[in-house]
N, C-alpha and C positions, 0 to 999 in steps of 0.2 A: 189331184188338184183340178184337172179339167172338169171332172164330174162335179166337184164342190162348187166351182165357179160357173158351171154350165157353159163352158167355153170350148171352142174348137182349137185354139192355139194358146200356148203358154210360153212366155219368155221372161227370164229373170236375169238381171245383170247385177254385179256388185260394183259400187262406185269406189274407185281407187283415188282418194283425195290427192295423194302425192303425184300421181301421173296425170290427174285431171281427165280421166277416162274410165270407161267401164271395163271390167274383166270378169272372169269366172261365169261364163254364160251357161245357162241352163235353158233349153228350149224343147218344146214338143210341138210337132206339126208346123214347123217353120223351116224353110230351106237354109242350109248353111250359107249358100250363095247370097241369099237375101240378108241374113244376119251380117255377113261381111260387108255388104253394100251399105248397111246402116252405119257401121263403124267408119267406113271410108268416105261416105258422102252425106247420107241422110241425117246423121246426127247434127249436122250443121244447119239444117233447115227444118228439123223436127219441131213442130209447134207445141207438142204435148209433154214430152218427157221431162225437160228441165223445169217448166212451170209446175208440174205435178210434184217433182222432188222438193221444190221450195215450200210446198204446203205442209209437208211433214205429217200428213194424215191421209187416210184413204180418200181418194178423189176420183170421180168419174171423169173420163175424158171430155164429156160434154159440159162439165163445169169449167173447163178451160176454153173450149172452142165448140161452138154449136156444130151439130152434124152437117148441116148444109154448108157451112163455111169450110169445115174440114174436107168435105167431099170435093171441094174445088182446088185443093192444094196439090202441088207436085208430090208432097210427102204421102198423101193418101193414094193418089192415082198411080204413082210409079213405085211406091214401096209397100204400103199396107195391102193394097188390092192384089198384089202378086201372090200373096198367100191367103187370099180370101178373107182378110181382116177388114173390119169396118168400125 
């Protein structure tokens, strides 16, 4: 999957409608600690995931929030950047 997407990191969650949260995590090249921090805190300030889910079709993160605005968020600086994501 990483080669196909030309990516360094891959993370996939399954949305559990009943529990109103994600489960069944699959991740490559992302720390377990950082994934846990997303579930405990960053999901509440994540400016990308839920707007992308609402679209129901492939969406670039920059279609939701431009890179320069994203790079000024706590979500980017304290969460994504930890595992070298941008």
